Structure formats: C-alpha cells, structure tokens
N, CA, C, O and the ligand as a Tripos MOL2 file, in Angstrom:
@<TRIPOS>MOLECULE
protein
  237   235    60     0     0
PROTEIN
NO_CHARGES

@<TRIPOS>ATOM
      1 N          12.0790   -7.3370   -9.0370 N.3       1 MET1
      2 CA         12.2440   -6.6600   -7.7190 C.3       1 MET1
      3 C          10.9320   -6.6150   -6.9890 C.2       1 MET1
      4 O           9.9440   -6.1440   -7.5520 O.2       1 MET1
      5 N          10.8720   -7.0880   -5.7430 N.am      2 THR2
      6 CA          9.6700   -7.0050   -4.9660 C.3       2 THR2
      7 C           9.5120   -5.5700   -4.3540 C.2       2 THR2
      8 O          10.4510   -4.9740   -3.8260 O.2       2 THR2
      9 N           8.2980   -5.0890   -4.4650 N.am      3 LEU3
     10 CA          7.9390   -3.8440   -3.9130 C.3       3 LEU3
     11 C           7.1400   -4.0130   -2.6390 C.2       3 LEU3
     12 O           6.4740   -5.0320   -2.4510 O.2       3 LEU3
     13 N           7.1980   -3.0460   -1.7820 N.am      4 GLU4
     14 CA          6.3060   -3.1900   -0.5660 C.3       4 GLU4
     15 C           5.7590   -1.8520   -0.1500 C.2       4 GLU4
     16 O           6.2960   -0.7940   -0.4770 O.2       4 GLU4
     17 N           4.6830   -1.9360    0.5740 N.am      5 PHE5
     18 CA          3.9760   -0.7390    1.0540 C.3       5 PHE5
     19 C           3.5580   -0.9650    2.3960 C.2       5 PHE5
     20 O           2.8370   -1.9420    2.5970 O.2       5 PHE5
     21 N           3.9070   -0.1780    3.4240 N.am      6 ARG6
     22 CA          3.6270   -0.2540    4.8760 C.3       6 ARG6
     23 C           2.5960    0.7240    5.2290 C.2       6 ARG6
     24 O           2.7830    1.9170    4.9880 O.2       6 ARG6
     25 N           1.5050    0.2990    5.7910 N.am      7 CYS7
     26 CA          0.4530    1.1940    6.3110 C.3       7 CYS7
     27 C           1.0710    2.2990    7.1700 C.2       7 CYS7
     28 O           0.7040    3.4730    7.1150 O.2       7 CYS7
     29 N           2.0960    1.8060    8.0170 N.am      8 ARG8
     30 CA          2.5930    2.8700    9.0020 C.3       8 ARG8
     31 C           3.3140    3.9580    8.3330 C.2       8 ARG8
     32 O           3.5230    4.9930    8.9660 O.2       8 ARG8
     33 N           3.7440    3.8300    7.0370 N.am      9 ASP9
     34 CA          4.4550    4.8830    6.3310 C.3       9 ASP9
     35 C           3.4740    5.9380    5.9580 C.2       9 ASP9
     36 O           3.8910    7.0490    5.6320 O.2       9 ASP9
     37 N           2.2220    5.6760    5.9830 N.am     10 VAL10
     38 CA          1.2920    6.7400    5.6450 C.3      10 VAL10
     39 C           0.5830    7.1700    6.9610 C.2      10 VAL10
     40 O          -0.4570    7.8260    6.9040 O.2      10 VAL10
     41 N           1.1120    6.8220    8.0860 N.am     11 GLY11
     42 CA          0.5610    7.2800    9.3490 C.3      11 GLY11
     43 C          -0.5670    6.5070    9.9460 C.2      11 GLY11
     44 O          -1.2540    6.9530   10.8650 O.2      11 GLY11
     45 N          -0.7520    5.2400    9.3540 N.am     12 VAL12
     46 CA         -1.8090    4.3290    9.8860 C.3      12 VAL12
     47 C          -1.1610    3.4110   10.9400 C.2      12 VAL12
     48 O          -0.1180    2.7970   10.7180 O.2      12 VAL12
     49 N          -1.8110    3.3570   12.0500 N.am     13 ALA13
     50 CA         -1.3590    2.4060   13.1210 C.3      13 ALA13
     51 C          -1.6810    0.9970   12.7510 C.2      13 ALA13
     52 O          -2.6230    0.4240   13.3000 O.2      13 ALA13
     53 N          -0.9340    0.3990   11.8310 N.am     14 CYS14
     54 CA         -1.2320   -0.9310   11.3120 C.3      14 CYS14
     55 C           0.1430   -1.5770   10.9190 C.2      14 CYS14
     56 O           1.0260   -0.8950   10.3990 O.2      14 CYS14
     57 N           0.2890   -2.8420   11.1690 N.am     15 LYS15
     58 CA          1.5550   -3.4950   10.8990 C.3      15 LYS15
     59 C           1.5740   -4.1810    9.5640 C.2      15 LYS15
     60 O           2.5450   -4.8520    9.2140 O.2      15 LYS15
     61 N           0.5010   -4.0160    8.8140 N.am     16 ASN16
     62 CA          0.4370   -4.5830    7.4800 C.3      16 ASN16
     63 C           1.5110   -4.1720    6.5710 C.2      16 ASN16
     64 O           1.8020   -2.9800    6.4740 O.2      16 ASN16
     65 N           2.1280   -5.0890    5.8900 N.am     17 ILE17
     66 CA          3.0800   -4.7360    4.8110 C.3      17 ILE17
     67 C           2.6230   -5.5600    3.6260 C.2      17 ILE17
     68 O           2.6660   -6.7900    3.6040 O.2      17 ILE17
     69 N           2.1590   -4.7530    2.5900 N.am     18 ALA18
     70 CA          1.7820   -5.3310    1.3320 C.3      18 ALA18
     71 C           2.9460   -5.5210    0.4600 C.2      18 ALA18
     72 O           3.7910   -4.6310    0.3630 O.2      18 ALA18
     73 N           3.0500   -6.7150   -0.2310 N.am     19 LYS19
     74 CA          4.1720   -6.9340   -1.1810 C.3      19 LYS19
     75 C           3.6580   -7.3620   -2.4740 C.2      19 LYS19
     76 O           2.6390   -8.0500   -2.5350 O.2      19 LYS19
     77 N           4.3110   -6.9910   -3.5320 N.am     20 ALA20
     78 CA          3.9760   -7.3850   -4.9130 C.3      20 ALA20
     79 C           5.1580   -7.1520   -5.8280 C.2      20 ALA20
     80 O           6.1010   -6.4310   -5.5010 O.2      20 ALA20
     81 N           5.0760   -7.7860   -6.9840 N.am     21 GLU21
     82 CA          6.1840   -7.6540   -7.9790 C.3      21 GLU21
     83 C           6.0960   -6.3850   -8.8480 C.2      21 GLU21
     84 O           7.0820   -5.9070   -9.4100 O.2      21 GLU21
     85 N           4.9070   -5.8920   -8.9200 N.am     22 THR22
     86 CA          4.7410   -4.6950   -9.7570 C.3      22 THR22
     87 C           3.9150   -3.6380   -8.9960 C.2      22 THR22
     88 O           3.1620   -3.9520   -8.0740 O.2      22 THR22
     89 N           4.0820   -2.4150   -9.4090 N.am     23 ALA23
     90 CA          3.3280   -1.2370   -8.7660 C.3      23 ALA23
     91 C           1.8160   -1.5540   -8.8620 C.2      23 ALA23
     92 O           1.0630   -1.3830   -7.9030 O.2      23 ALA23
     93 N           1.4250   -2.0020  -10.0100 N.am     24 GLU24
     94 CA         -0.0940   -2.2280  -10.2740 C.3      24 GLU24
     95 C          -0.6470   -3.3460   -9.3450 C.2      24 GLU24
     96 O          -1.7600   -3.2420   -8.8300 O.2      24 GLU24
     97 N           0.1380   -4.3840   -9.1540 N.am     25 GLU25
     98 CA         -0.3600   -5.3530   -8.1950 C.3      25 GLU25
     99 C          -0.3280   -4.9350   -6.8140 C.2      25 GLU25
    100 O          -1.2180   -5.2860   -6.0400 O.2      25 GLU25
    101 N           0.6560   -4.1940   -6.4460 N.am     26 LEU26
    102 CA          0.8020   -3.6330   -5.0890 C.3      26 LEU26
    103 C          -0.3770   -2.7110   -4.7620 C.2      26 LEU26
    104 O          -0.9650   -2.8060   -3.6860 O.2      26 LEU26
    105 N          -0.7280   -1.7850   -5.7330 N.am     27 VAL27
    106 CA         -1.8340   -0.9330   -5.5610 C.3      27 VAL27
    107 C          -3.0750   -1.7520   -5.2600 C.2      27 VAL27
    108 O          -3.8260   -1.4780   -4.3230 O.2      27 VAL27
    109 N          -3.2720   -2.8260   -6.1410 N.am     28 ALA28
    110 CA         -4.5290   -3.5290   -6.0120 C.3      28 ALA28
    111 C          -4.5370   -4.2310   -4.6540 C.2      28 ALA28
    112 O          -5.6100   -4.3040   -4.0560 O.2      28 ALA28
    113 N          -3.4060   -4.7640   -4.1060 N.am     29 ALA29
    114 CA         -3.2560   -5.3660   -2.8290 C.3      29 ALA29
    115 C          -3.5610   -4.3670   -1.6410 C.2      29 ALA29
    116 O          -4.2250   -4.6790   -0.6530 O.2      29 ALA29
    117 N          -3.0140   -3.1720   -1.8540 N.am     30 VAL30
    118 CA         -3.1930   -2.1500   -0.8500 C.3      30 VAL30
    119 C          -4.5990   -1.6740   -0.8130 C.2      30 VAL30
    120 O          -5.1560   -1.4220    0.2560 O.2      30 VAL30
    121 N          -5.2050   -1.5430   -2.0200 N.am     31 ALA31
    122 CA         -6.5760   -1.0770   -2.0260 C.3      31 ALA31
    123 C          -7.5550   -2.1570   -1.3370 C.2      31 ALA31
    124 O          -8.5080   -1.8210   -0.6340 O.2      31 ALA31
    125 N          -7.2350   -3.3850   -1.5960 N.am     32 GLU32
    126 CA         -8.0180   -4.4390   -0.9510 C.3      32 GLU32
    127 C          -7.8400   -4.4240    0.5500 C.2      32 GLU32
    128 O          -8.8150   -4.5450    1.2920 O.2      32 GLU32
    129 N          -6.6820   -4.2870    0.9810 N.am     33 HIS33
    130 CA         -6.3340   -4.2710    2.4510 C.3      33 HIS33
    131 C          -7.0170   -3.0960    3.1060 C.2      33 HIS33
    132 O          -7.6320   -3.2530    4.1610 O.2      33 HIS33
    133 N          -6.9210   -1.8350    2.4680 N.am     34 ALA34
    134 CA         -7.4970   -0.6120    2.9950 C.3      34 ALA34
    135 C          -8.9770   -0.7980    3.1200 C.2      34 ALA34
    136 O          -9.5540   -0.4170    4.1390 O.2      34 ALA34
    137 N          -9.6170   -1.3660    2.1300 N.am     35 LYS35
    138 CA        -11.0500   -1.5020    2.2450 C.3      35 LYS35
    139 C         -11.4090   -2.5670    3.3070 C.2      35 LYS35
    140 O         -12.3360   -2.3640    4.0910 O.2      35 LYS35
    141 N         -10.7050   -3.6560    3.3310 N.am     36 ASP36
    142 CA        -10.9800   -4.7750    4.2910 C.3      36 ASP36
    143 C         -10.8320   -4.3210    5.7360 C.2      36 ASP36
    144 O         -11.7210   -4.4500    6.5780 O.2      36 ASP36
    145 N          -9.6000   -3.7620    5.9640 N.am     37 LYS37
    146 CA         -9.2230   -3.5610    7.3760 C.3      37 LYS37
    147 C          -9.4170   -2.2410    7.8180 C.2      37 LYS37
    148 O          -9.5490   -2.0290    9.0230 O.2      37 LYS37
    149 N          -9.4570   -1.2170    6.9010 N.am     38 HIS38
    150 CA         -9.6090    0.1770    7.3730 C.3      38 HIS38
    151 C         -10.8650    0.8670    6.8690 C.2      38 HIS38
    152 O         -11.1170    2.0350    7.1630 O.2      38 HIS38
    153 N         -11.6770    0.0860    6.0730 N.am     39 GLY39
    154 CA        -12.9910    0.6150    5.6510 C.3      39 GLY39
    155 C         -12.7380    1.8810    4.7360 C.2      39 GLY39
    156 O         -13.5630    2.7900    4.6420 O.2      39 GLY39
    157 N         -11.5830    1.8620    4.1010 N.am     40 VAL40
    158 CA        -11.3370    3.0420    3.1950 C.3      40 VAL40
    159 C         -11.1730    2.6940    1.7160 C.2      40 VAL40
    160 O         -10.3780    1.8330    1.3370 O.2      40 VAL40
    161 N         -11.9380    3.3820    0.9150 N.am     41 GLU41
    162 CA        -11.8980    3.1970   -0.5100 C.3      41 GLU41
    163 C         -10.7390    4.0460   -1.1490 C.2      41 GLU41
    164 O         -10.7410    5.2690   -1.0010 O.2      41 GLU41
    165 N          -9.8180    3.4520   -1.8090 N.am     42 LEU42
    166 CA         -8.7200    4.2500   -2.3380 C.3      42 LEU42
    167 C          -9.1750    5.0130   -3.5440 C.2      42 LEU42
    168 O          -9.4940    4.3900   -4.5560 O.2      42 LEU42
    169 N          -9.2240    6.2860   -3.5030 N.am     43 ASN43
    170 CA         -9.5050    7.0920   -4.7650 C.3      43 ASN43
    171 C          -8.1420    7.4030   -5.3910 C.2      43 ASN43
    172 O          -7.0750    7.0430   -4.8940 O.2      43 ASN43
    173 N          -8.2660    8.0860   -6.4960 N.am     44 GLN44
    174 CA         -6.9960    8.4530   -7.2840 C.3      44 GLN44
    175 C          -5.9760    9.1940   -6.5050 C.2      44 GLN44
    176 O          -4.7730    8.9820   -6.6530 O.2      44 GLN44
    177 N          -6.4640   10.0740   -5.6640 N.am     45 THR45
    178 CA         -5.5160   10.9080   -4.8290 C.3      45 THR45
    179 C          -4.7770    9.9720   -3.8850 C.2      45 THR45
    180 O          -3.5520   10.0380   -3.7910 O.2      45 THR45
    181 N          -5.5420    9.0470   -3.1390 N.am     46 LEU46
    182 CA         -4.9240    8.2020   -2.2340 C.3      46 LEU46
    183 C          -3.9650    7.1730   -2.8320 C.2      46 LEU46
    184 O          -2.9350    6.8190   -2.2580 O.2      46 LEU46
    185 N          -4.3720    6.7080   -4.0360 N.am     47 VAL47
    186 CA         -3.4670    5.7550   -4.7730 C.3      47 VAL47
    187 C          -2.1780    6.5360   -5.1520 C.2      47 VAL47
    188 O          -1.0890    5.9750   -5.0290 O.2      47 VAL47
    189 N          -2.2630    7.7910   -5.6020 N.am     48 ALA48
    190 CA         -1.0920    8.5010   -5.9820 C.3      48 ALA48
    191 C          -0.1810    8.8150   -4.7330 C.2      48 ALA48
    192 O           1.0450    8.8110   -4.8450 O.2      48 ALA48
    193 N          -0.7880    9.0750   -3.5920 N.am     49 TYR49
    194 CA         -0.1010    9.1820   -2.3970 C.3      49 TYR49
    195 C           0.5670    7.9400   -1.9900 C.2      49 TYR49
    196 O           1.7510    7.9580   -1.6510 O.2      49 TYR49
    197 N          -0.1240    6.8730   -2.0050 N.am     50 ALA50
    198 CA          0.3030    5.5040   -1.6380 C.3      50 ALA50
    199 C           1.6470    5.1450   -2.5140 C.2      50 ALA50
    200 O           2.6340    4.6200   -1.9980 O.2      50 ALA50
    201 N           1.5660    5.4710   -3.8060 N.am     51 LEU51
    202 CA          2.6310    5.1510   -4.6600 C.3      51 LEU51
    203 C           3.9810    5.7710   -4.2730 C.2      51 LEU51
    204 O           5.0750    5.2360   -4.4510 O.2      51 LEU51
    205 N           3.7470    7.0250   -3.6950 N.am     52 THR52
    206 CA          5.0660    7.8140   -3.2830 C.3      52 THR52
    207 C           5.7000    7.1150   -1.9850 C.2      52 THR52
    208 O           6.8320    7.3970   -1.5900 O.2      52 THR52
    209 N           4.9390    6.2600   -1.4120 N.am     53 LYS53
    210 CA          5.4500    5.4520   -0.2770 C.3      53 LYS53
    211 C           5.9220    4.0890   -0.4890 C.2      53 LYS53
    212 O           6.4310    3.4150    0.4070 O.2      53 LYS53
    213 N           5.7330    3.6590   -1.7890 N.am     54 VAL54
    214 CA          6.2480    2.3060   -2.1840 C.3      54 VAL54
    215 C           7.8040    2.2750   -2.1060 C.2      54 VAL54
    216 O           8.5180    3.2020   -2.4890 O.2      54 VAL54
    217 N           8.2420    1.1280   -1.5760 N.am     55 ARG55
    218 CA          9.7320    1.0300   -1.6140 C.3      55 ARG55
    219 C          10.1030   -0.4000   -2.0080 C.2      55 ARG55
    220 O           9.2530   -1.2890   -2.0590 O.2      55 ARG55
    221 N          11.3500   -0.5890   -2.2750 N.am     56 PRO56
    222 CA         11.8040   -1.9460   -2.5290 C.3      56 PRO56
    223 C          11.6300   -2.7160   -1.1520 C.2      56 PRO56
    224 O          11.7870   -2.1890   -0.0510 O.2      56 PRO56
    225 N          11.2840   -4.0360   -1.3730 N.am     57 ALA57
    226 CA         11.1040   -4.8460   -0.1350 C.3      57 ALA57
    227 C          12.3410   -5.0900    0.5200 C.2      57 ALA57
    228 O          13.3790   -5.2070   -0.1310 O.2      57 ALA57
    229 N          12.3050   -5.1900    1.9690 N.am     58 GLY58
    230 CA         13.4600   -5.5700    2.7230 C.3      58 GLY58
    231 C          14.2180   -4.2470    3.2080 C.2      58 GLY58
    232 O          15.1980   -4.3670    3.9420 O.2      58 GLY58
    233 N          13.8300   -3.1520    2.8570 N.am     59 GLY59
    234 CA         14.5310   -1.8680    3.2750 C.3      59 GLY59
    235 C          14.1910   -1.4070    4.6290 C.2      59 GLY59
    236 O          14.6970   -0.3780    5.0760 O.2      59 GLY59
    237 ZN         -3.3670   -1.4810    7.2380 Zn       60 ZN60
@<TRIPOS>BOND
     1     1     2 1
     2     2     3 1
     3     3     4 2
     4     3     5 am
     5     5     6 1
     6     6     7 1
     7     7     8 2
     8     7     9 am
     9     9    10 1
    10    10    11 1
    11    11    12 2
    12    11    13 am
    13    13    14 1
    14    14    15 1
    15    15    16 2
    16    15    17 am
    17    17    18 1
    18    18    19 1
    19    19    20 2
    20    19    21 am
    21    21    22 1
    22    22    23 1
    23    23    24 2
    24    23    25 am
    25    25    26 1
    26    26    27 1
    27    27    28 2
    28    27    29 am
    29    29    30 1
    30    30    31 1
    31    31    32 2
    32    31    33 am
    33    33    34 1
    34    34    35 1
    35    35    36 2
    36    35    37 am
    37    37    38 1
    38    38    39 1
    39    39    40 2
    40    39    41 am
    41    41    42 1
    42    42    43 1
    43    43    44 2
    44    43    45 am
    45    45    46 1
    46    46    47 1
    47    47    48 2
    48    47    49 am
    49    49    50 1
    50    50    51 1
    51    51    52 2
    52    51    53 am
    53    53    54 1
    54    54    55 1
    55    55    56 2
    56    55    57 am
    57    57    58 1
    58    58    59 1
    59    59    60 2
    60    59    61 am
    61    61    62 1
    62    62    63 1
    63    63    64 2
    64    63    65 am
    65    65    66 1
    66    66    67 1
    67    67    68 2
    68    67    69 am
    69    69    70 1
    70    70    71 1
    71    71    72 2
    72    71    73 am
    73    73    74 1
    74    74    75 1
    75    75    76 2
    76    75    77 am
    77    77    78 1
    78    78    79 1
    79    79    80 2
    80    79    81 am
    81    81    82 1
    82    82    83 1
    83    83    84 2
    84    83    85 am
    85    85    86 1
    86    86    87 1
    87    87    88 2
    88    87    89 am
    89    89    90 1
    90    90    91 1
    91    91    92 2
    92    91    93 am
    93    93    94 1
    94    94    95 1
    95    95    96 2
    96    95    97 am
    97    97    98 1
    98    98    99 1
    99    99   100 2
   100    99   101 am
   101   101   102 1
   102   102   103 1
   103   103   104 2
   104   103   105 am
   105   105   106 1
   106   106   107 1
   107   107   108 2
   108   107   109 am
   109   109   110 1
   110   110   111 1
   111   111   112 2
   112   111   113 am
   113   113   114 1
   114   114   115 1
   115   115   116 2
   116   115   117 am
   117   117   118 1
   118   118   119 1
   119   119   120 2
   120   119   121 am
   121   121   122 1
   122   122   123 1
   123   123   124 2
   124   123   125 am
   125   125   126 1
   126   126   127 1
   127   127   128 2
   128   127   129 am
   129   129   130 1
   130   130   131 1
   131   131   132 2
   132   131   133 am
   133   133   134 1
   134   134   135 1
   135   135   136 2
   136   135   137 am
   137   137   138 1
   138   138   139 1
   139   139   140 2
   140   139   141 am
   141   141   142 1
   142   142   143 1
   143   143   144 2
   144   143   145 am
   145   145   146 1
   146   146   147 1
   147   147   148 2
   148   147   149 am
   149   149   150 1
   150   150   151 1
   151   151   152 2
   152   151   153 am
   153   153   154 1
   154   154   155 1
   155   155   156 2
   156   155   157 am
   157   157   158 1
   158   158   159 1
   159   159   160 2
   160   159   161 am
   161   161   162 1
   162   162   163 1
   163   163   164 2
   164   163   165 am
   165   165   166 1
   166   166   167 1
   167   167   168 2
   168   167   169 am
   169   169   170 1
   170   170   171 1
   171   171   172 2
   172   171   173 am
   173   173   174 1
   174   174   175 1
   175   175   176 2
   176   175   177 am
   177   177   178 1
   178   178   179 1
   179   179   180 2
   180   179   181 am
   181   181   182 1
   182   182   183 1
   183   183   184 2
   184   183   185 am
   185   185   186 1
   186   186   187 1
   187   187   188 2
   188   187   189 am
   189   189   190 1
   190   190   191 1
   191   191   192 2
   192   191   193 am
   193   193   194 1
   194   194   195 1
   195   195   196 2
   196   195   197 am
   197   197   198 1
   198   198   199 1
   199   199   200 2
   200   199   201 am
   201   201   202 1
   202   202   203 1
   203   203   204 2
   204   203   205 am
   205   205   206 1
   206   206   207 1
   207   207   208 2
   208   207   209 am
   209   209   210 1
   210   210   211 1
   211   211   212 2
   212   211   213 am
   213   213   214 1
   214   214   215 1
   215   215   216 2
   216   215   217 am
   217   217   218 1
   218   218   219 1
   219   219   220 2
   220   219   221 am
   221   221   222 1
   222   222   223 1
   223   223   224 2
   224   223   225 am
   225   225   226 1
   226   226   227 1
   227   227   228 2
   228   227   229 am
   229   229   230 1
   230   230   231 1
   231   231   232 2
   232   231   233 am
   233   233   234 1
   234   234   235 1
   235   235   236 2
@<TRIPOS>SUBSTRUCTURE
     1 MET1         2 RESIDUE 1 A MET
     2 THR2         6 RESIDUE 1 A THR
     3 LEU3        10 RESIDUE 1 A LEU
     4 GLU4        14 RESIDUE 1 A GLU
     5 PHE5        18 RESIDUE 1 A PHE
     6 ARG6        22 RESIDUE 1 A ARG
     7 CYS7        26 RESIDUE 1 A CYS
     8 ARG8        30 RESIDUE 1 A ARG
     9 ASP9        34 RESIDUE 1 A ASP
    10 VAL10       38 RESIDUE 1 A VAL
    11 GLY11       42 RESIDUE 1 A GLY
    12 VAL12       46 RESIDUE 1 A VAL
    13 ALA13       50 RESIDUE 1 A ALA
    14 CYS14       54 RESIDUE 1 A CYS
    15 LYS15       58 RESIDUE 1 A LYS
    16 ASN16       62 RESIDUE 1 A ASN
    17 ILE17       66 RESIDUE 1 A ILE
    18 ALA18       70 RESIDUE 1 A ALA
    19 LYS19       74 RESIDUE 1 A LYS
    20 ALA20       78 RESIDUE 1 A ALA
    21 GLU21       82 RESIDUE 1 A GLU
    22 THR22       86 RESIDUE 1 A THR
    23 ALA23       90 RESIDUE 1 A ALA
    24 GLU24       94 RESIDUE 1 A GLU
    25 GLU25       98 RESIDUE 1 A GLU
    26 LEU26      102 RESIDUE 1 A LEU
    27 VAL27      106 RESIDUE 1 A VAL
    28 ALA28      110 RESIDUE 1 A ALA
    29 ALA29      114 RESIDUE 1 A ALA
    30 VAL30      118 RESIDUE 1 A VAL
    31 ALA31      122 RESIDUE 1 A ALA
    32 GLU32      126 RESIDUE 1 A GLU
    33 HIS33      130 RESIDUE 1 A HIS
    34 ALA34      134 RESIDUE 1 A ALA
    35 LYS35      138 RESIDUE 1 A LYS
    36 ASP36      142 RESIDUE 1 A ASP
    37 LYS37      146 RESIDUE 1 A LYS
    38 HIS38      150 RESIDUE 1 A HIS
    39 GLY39      154 RESIDUE 1 A GLY
    40 VAL40      158 RESIDUE 1 A VAL
    41 GLU41      162 RESIDUE 1 A GLU
    42 LEU42      166 RESIDUE 1 A LEU
    43 ASN43      170 RESIDUE 1 A ASN
    44 GLN44      174 RESIDUE 1 A GLN
    45 THR45      178 RESIDUE 1 A THR
    46 LEU46      182 RESIDUE 1 A LEU
    47 VAL47      186 RESIDUE 1 A VAL
    48 ALA48      190 RESIDUE 1 A ALA
    49 TYR49      194 RESIDUE 1 A TYR
    50 ALA50      198 RESIDUE 1 A ALA
    51 LEU51      202 RESIDUE 1 A LEU
    52 THR52      206 RESIDUE 1 A THR
    53 LYS53      210 RESIDUE 1 A LYS
    54 VAL54      214 RESIDUE 1 A VAL
    55 ARG55      218 RESIDUE 1 A ARG
    56 PRO56      222 RESIDUE 1 A PRO
    57 ALA57      226 RESIDUE 1 A ALA
    58 GLY58      230 RESIDUE 1 A GLY
    59 GLY59      234 RESIDUE 1 A GLY
    60 ZN60       237 GROUP 0 **** ****
C-alpha cells in the first residue's frame, strides 16, 4: 500500500505530496522535503505529528 503525506494537511501552503511504500521511507522523504523547501529540520515531535497525517495514497 502506498502512503502519502501532504504539506497542506499540516497547514503548510505547499502542494507537495510525498509518497512512499512504508512509513519509514515516507518520513525520510518528508524530512528531506521539509529541509529543502521549508528550511525546517524535523525533530521527534514533528515526525510524530506528521505521522498522524499520513494517509493511503489516492484518498
Ligand atoms: Zn512542502
């Protein structure tokens, strides 16, 4: 099952949708995107919050 994470689901005005097959890969992709595009380093709290917003792709 493909998982996805949308920046806008956490209130960020960004159209990026990160997708991966596992939560671990998704977190890595989101962390890289957040650092690259938003200048934000994901700490444990932000990772935990992001994981609550992960959903199956295509929803
Ligand atoms: Zn973004």
